C-alpha positions as CSV (number, residue, x, y, z in Angstrom):
1,M,10.4,7.9,-13.2
2,S,9.1,10.3,-15.5
3,T,7.9,13.2,-13.5
4,K,10.2,15.8,-15.1
5,K,8.6,14.9,-18.7
6,E,6.8,17.6,-20.5
7,P,3.0,17.1,-21.1
8,K,3.4,16.1,-24.5
9,E,6.2,14.0,-24.3
10,L,4.3,11.6,-21.3
11,A,1.0,11.4,-23.5
12,K,3.0,10.2,-26.5
13,Q,4.7,7.7,-24.3
14,F,1.0,6.7,-22.9
15,Y,-0.8,6.4,-25.9
16,T,2.3,4.4,-27.7
17,V,2.6,2.2,-24.6
18,M,-0.8,1.8,-24.5
19,Y,-1.5,1.1,-28.1
20,R,1.4,-1.3,-28.0
21,M,-0.4,-3.8,-25.9
22,R,-3.7,-3.5,-27.8
23,R,-2.1,-4.6,-30.7
24,F,0.1,-6.9,-29.0
25,E,-3.1,-8.7,-27.7
26,E,-5.3,-8.4,-30.9
27,E,-2.5,-10.4,-32.9
28,V,-2.0,-13.2,-29.9
29,F,-5.6,-13.4,-30.1
30,E,-5.3,-14.0,-33.9
31,F,-2.8,-17.0,-33.6
32,Y,-4.9,-18.7,-31.3
33,K,-7.7,-18.8,-33.7
34,R,-5.1,-19.8,-36.3
35,G,-4.5,-22.6,-34.1
36,L,-0.9,-21.7,-34.0
37,M,-0.9,-20.9,-30.3
38,P,-0.4,-24.1,-27.7
39,G,-3.0,-23.4,-24.9
40,L,-4.6,-20.3,-23.9
41,A,-3.9,-17.1,-23.3
42,H,-5.5,-14.2,-20.8
43,L,-5.9,-11.2,-22.7
44,Y,-5.5,-7.6,-21.5
45,L,-7.7,-5.9,-23.7
46,G,-9.5,-2.5,-22.2
47,E,-7.2,-2.3,-19.4
48,E,-4.3,-0.8,-20.8
49,A,-4.1,2.5,-18.8
50,V,-3.2,0.1,-15.7
51,A,0.1,-1.3,-16.7
52,A,0.9,1.6,-19.1
53,G,0.5,4.1,-15.7
54,A,1.6,2.2,-13.3
55,C,4.9,1.0,-14.5
56,V,6.0,4.7,-15.9
57,A,5.9,5.6,-12.2
58,L,8.9,3.3,-11.6
59,R,12.7,3.0,-11.9
60,E,14.9,0.9,-14.1
61,D,15.9,-1.5,-10.9
62,D,12.0,-1.7,-9.8
63,Y,10.6,-4.9,-9.6
64,I,7.0,-6.2,-10.7
65,G,5.0,-9.3,-9.8
66,S,2.8,-10.1,-12.3
67,T,-0.7,-12.4,-13.0
68,H,-2.2,-15.0,-15.6
69,R,-3.0,-11.4,-17.7
70,G,0.4,-10.6,-17.7
71,H,1.2,-9.4,-21.5
72,G,0.1,-5.7,-20.4
73,H,2.6,-5.9,-17.9
74,L,5.4,-6.8,-19.4
75,V,4.8,-4.6,-22.8
76,A,4.6,-1.8,-20.4
77,R,7.6,-2.3,-18.7
78,G,9.8,-2.4,-22.1
79,A,9.9,-5.8,-22.7
80,D,11.2,-7.3,-26.1
81,L,8.3,-8.0,-28.5
82,D,10.0,-10.5,-30.6
83,R,10.5,-12.6,-27.9
84,M,7.7,-12.1,-26.2
85,M,5.5,-13.3,-29.3
86,A,8.3,-16.5,-29.8
87,E,7.0,-17.2,-26.2
88,I,3.4,-17.0,-26.8
89,L,4.0,-19.5,-29.6
90,G,6.3,-21.9,-27.5
91,K,9.3,-21.0,-29.7
92,K,12.9,-21.5,-28.3
93,T,13.4,-18.1,-29.3
94,G,10.8,-16.9,-26.6
95,Y,11.5,-15.3,-22.8
96,S,11.5,-18.2,-20.5
97,K,9.9,-21.5,-22.0
98,G,6.8,-21.1,-19.7
99,G,4.4,-19.9,-21.9
100,S,1.7,-17.1,-21.8
101,M,1.2,-17.3,-18.5
102,H,4.5,-17.9,-17.3
103,I,6.7,-14.9,-19.3
104,M,9.6,-13.9,-16.7
105,A,11.6,-11.1,-17.8
106,M,14.5,-10.5,-15.0
107,D,15.9,-7.7,-17.1
108,K,13.0,-6.2,-16.8
109,G,12.5,-6.8,-13.1
110,I,9.3,-8.8,-13.9
111,L,9.7,-11.7,-11.6
112,G,7.5,-13.7,-13.3
113,A,3.3,-13.5,-14.7
114,N,1.2,-16.2,-12.6
115,G,-0.5,-18.8,-12.9
116,I,-1.9,-19.4,-9.8
117,V,-4.2,-16.8,-8.5
118,G,-3.2,-14.6,-6.1
119,G,0.2,-16.5,-6.5
120,E,2.1,-13.5,-7.3
121,I,1.2,-11.3,-4.0
122,P,4.1,-13.4,-1.7
123,I,6.3,-13.4,-4.2
124,A,5.9,-9.6,-4.9
125,T,6.2,-9.1,-0.9
126,G,9.4,-11.4,-1.1
127,A,11.1,-9.0,-3.2
128,A,9.9,-5.5,-1.2
129,Y,11.4,-7.7,2.0
130,S,14.5,-8.3,-0.1
131,A,14.9,-4.7,-1.2
132,K,14.9,-3.8,2.4
133,L,16.8,-6.0,3.8
134,R,19.6,-4.6,1.1
135,G,18.4,-1.0,1.4
136,T,18.5,-0.2,-2.5
137,E,15.3,2.1,-2.5
138,Q,13.7,-0.6,-4.8
139,V,10.2,-0.4,-5.3
140,T,8.2,-3.5,-6.3
141,L,4.4,-3.3,-7.7
142,A,2.2,-6.1,-6.8
143,F,-0.6,-6.5,-9.8
144,F,-3.7,-8.6,-9.1
145,G,-7.2,-9.0,-9.8
146,D,-10.2,-8.4,-7.7
147,S,-10.9,-12.4,-7.2
148,A,-7.1,-12.6,-5.9
149,S,-8.4,-9.6,-3.1
150,N,-10.4,-12.9,-1.9
151,E,-7.4,-15.0,-1.3
152,G,-5.6,-16.1,2.1
153,T,-2.2,-14.6,-0.2
154,F,-3.9,-11.2,-0.1
155,H,-4.5,-11.0,3.4
156,E,-1.2,-12.6,4.9
157,S,1.1,-10.8,2.4
158,I,-0.1,-7.1,3.1
159,N,-0.3,-7.9,6.8
160,M,3.4,-8.6,6.5
161,A,4.1,-5.6,4.7
162,A,2.3,-3.4,6.7
163,A,4.1,-4.7,9.7
164,W,7.5,-4.5,8.6
165,N,7.1,-1.1,6.5
166,L,8.2,-2.8,3.0
167,P,8.9,-1.0,-0.2
168,I,5.3,-2.0,-2.2
169,V,2.9,-1.1,-3.9
170,Y,-0.6,-3.5,-4.0
171,I,-2.3,-2.6,-7.3
172,I,-6.1,-4.3,-7.6
173,E,-7.0,-4.5,-11.4
174,N,-10.3,-4.4,-10.9
175,N,-12.2,-5.3,-14.1
176,L,-15.6,-7.0,-11.7
177,F,-15.2,-10.4,-13.2
178,G,-13.2,-13.5,-11.7
179,I,-13.7,-16.1,-14.4
180,S,-17.1,-15.9,-14.4
181,V,-17.9,-14.9,-11.2
182,D,-19.2,-10.9,-10.3
183,I,-17.0,-9.9,-7.4
184,R,-20.5,-7.5,-6.5
185,R,-21.6,-10.9,-5.7
186,V,-19.3,-12.7,-3.5
187,T,-18.0,-9.8,-2.2
188,K,-20.0,-7.4,0.7
189,E,-18.1,-4.6,0.3
190,H,-17.2,-3.6,-3.3
191,D,-14.9,-1.0,-3.0
192,L,-11.9,-3.0,-2.4
193,Y,-9.4,-0.4,-1.4
194,K,-11.0,-0.1,2.2
195,R,-9.4,-3.2,2.9
196,A,-6.6,-1.0,3.3
197,E,-7.5,0.3,6.4
198,G,-7.7,-2.7,8.4
199,Y,-3.6,-3.0,7.9
200,G,-3.4,0.7,8.9
201,I,-2.0,1.8,5.2
202,P,-3.0,3.8,2.9
203,G,-5.7,2.7,0.5
204,E,-7.3,4.7,-2.6
205,A,-9.6,4.0,-5.7
206,V,-8.9,5.3,-9.4
207,D,-10.7,5.3,-12.8
208,G,-8.5,2.3,-14.1
209,N,-9.4,3.9,-17.5
210,D,-7.5,7.0,-17.2
211,V,-3.9,6.4,-17.5
212,Y,-2.8,9.9,-15.8
213,A,-5.2,8.9,-12.6
214,V,-3.2,5.6,-12.6
215,Y,0.4,7.2,-13.3
216,E,-0.4,9.8,-10.5
217,A,-1.7,7.5,-7.6
218,V,1.0,5.3,-8.2
219,S,3.8,8.0,-8.4
220,R,2.3,8.6,-4.9
221,A,2.6,5.4,-3.4
222,V,5.7,4.4,-5.1
223,E,7.5,7.7,-3.3
224,R,5.7,6.8,-0.1
225,A,7.3,3.3,-0.7
226,R,11.0,4.7,-1.5
227,K,11.1,6.7,1.4
228,G,10.5,3.9,4.0
229,E,6.9,4.9,4.8
230,G,5.4,1.6,3.5
231,P,2.9,-0.2,1.4
232,T,-0.2,1.1,0.0
233,L,-3.4,-0.3,-1.7
234,I,-4.8,0.9,-5.2
235,E,-8.0,-0.2,-6.5
236,C,-8.0,0.4,-10.7
237,K,-11.5,0.0,-11.7
238,T,-11.4,-1.2,-15.1
239,Y,-12.6,-3.9,-17.3
240,R,-11.8,-6.6,-19.9
241,W,-13.2,-6.9,-23.2
242,Q,-13.0,-10.6,-23.8
243,G,-13.5,-13.3,-21.5
244,H,-11.5,-15.0,-19.3
245,H,-9.1,-16.2,-21.6
246,V,-9.1,-16.6,-25.5
247,G,-11.7,-19.5,-25.4
248,D,-14.4,-18.1,-23.4
249,P,-17.1,-15.7,-25.1
250,G,-17.7,-14.0,-21.8
251,E,-21.6,-14.4,-22.2
252,Y,-22.2,-14.6,-18.5
253,R,-21.3,-10.6,-18.5
254,A,-24.4,-7.9,-19.5
255,P,-23.9,-6.3,-23.4
256,E,-24.6,-2.9,-22.5
257,E,-22.3,-2.9,-19.1
258,L,-19.4,-4.3,-21.8
259,A,-20.7,-1.7,-24.1
260,A,-20.8,1.0,-21.7
261,W,-17.1,0.4,-20.6
262,K,-15.5,0.2,-24.2
263,A,-17.4,3.8,-24.9
264,R,-14.9,4.7,-22.6
265,E,-11.9,2.8,-23.3
266,P,-8.3,4.0,-22.1
267,L,-6.9,4.8,-25.7
268,V,-10.2,7.4,-25.9
269,V,-10.4,8.4,-22.4
270,L,-6.2,9.8,-23.3
271,Q,-7.3,11.5,-26.7
272,E,-10.1,13.1,-25.2
273,K,-7.4,15.1,-23.0
274,G,-6.8,16.7,-26.5
275,L,-2.6,16.8,-26.0
276,L,-2.1,14.5,-28.7
277,S,-3.0,15.8,-32.4
278,D,-4.8,13.3,-34.8
279,G,-1.5,13.3,-36.6
280,E,0.5,12.5,-33.9
281,I,-1.8,9.5,-33.1
282,E,-1.6,8.3,-36.9
283,E,2.2,8.6,-36.8
284,I,2.6,6.3,-33.0
285,R,-0.2,3.9,-34.7
286,A,2.2,3.5,-37.8
287,S,5.2,2.9,-35.9
288,V,3.5,0.4,-33.6
289,E,2.2,-1.6,-36.5
290,K,5.4,-1.8,-37.8
291,E,6.9,-3.1,-34.5
292,I,3.8,-6.0,-34.4
293,A,4.8,-6.9,-37.5
294,Q,8.0,-7.8,-36.9
295,A,7.2,-9.3,-33.7
296,C,4.4,-12.1,-35.2
297,K,7.1,-12.1,-38.1
298,F,9.6,-13.2,-35.3
299,A,7.8,-15.7,-33.5
300,E,6.4,-17.1,-36.6
301,E,9.6,-17.7,-38.1
302,S,11.2,-19.0,-35.2
303,D,12.1,-22.9,-34.7
304,Y,10.7,-25.0,-31.7
305,P,12.7,-26.6,-29.1
306,D,14.1,-29.7,-29.8
307,V,12.5,-32.5,-28.1
308,S,15.9,-32.9,-26.0
309,E,15.3,-29.9,-24.0
310,A,11.8,-31.3,-22.8
311,Y,13.4,-32.1,-19.3
312,K,16.2,-28.6,-19.4
313,D,15.3,-26.4,-16.8
314,V,12.8,-28.4,-14.9
315,F,15.3,-29.9,-11.9
316,V,18.5,-28.0,-10.3
317,D,21.4,-30.0,-8.7
318,I,21.5,-28.2,-5.2
319,A,24.8,-29.5,-4.8
320,A,26.6,-28.5,-8.0
321,S,25.0,-24.7,-7.5
322,V,26.1,-24.2,-3.9
């Protein structure tokens, strides 16, 4: 955890991680527009403060359950940008041969992004159960969107975690839309964190565009979980800039709502705290630009997998593995 870091050092870390996410996603979008990326990607643009604040609160050996919009979680956790970008382009030098929605980085505790809405919630809960059984004091973060909180996996998993005091923090990235459906039209109670009360666990809402608010809330929840006091539900209120995926123009959203959220986006909110000078911000940006340029170059120059690998890693010989 980074609780002992000086304010300036922490601000630099937050800004670096968030700008790295921003530029990574922008370049993914460019690859899509150039026709170099197979399939689609779900961009994290506008939500950077959630992953940045939450992941800094973790230990190196903690776990993360990610979503179809999971690039930001991996970047915040320190995943290799070269391998991530190669994965986006379907190259053999990528992380896990699953593409944008299925990147797994076990060396960083990333249990895998997930193309099933709410599919990561029980997986993350299982990791927390494992940590409790093994007595490791590891904590798991389960990220998911607002619409996933209406899935059965959400309720079943939180009920189990609450009953068994599992070391897990459930984080709702409430960007208000599940594909094109406004969560406020299909859910009676718009403050989703209040659902925690029904399971007898703490719940709170935070400004998901304020990296410090996220960091402080998740740090408290992680500390509770590590002490054996069970799960917490945190709702981070934020907004995605793009449509559901790179091919979705997002015309179902009110332009004035998007403009209002963009006006107080995560990088601006951090800058307004006055912890970093203009010179320090420019230095961070220049360094990140070099990282992103290298990642793009690596991905474009990497080879595609040979056709002979089409069925590799699809099946497991159970008899040979026991």
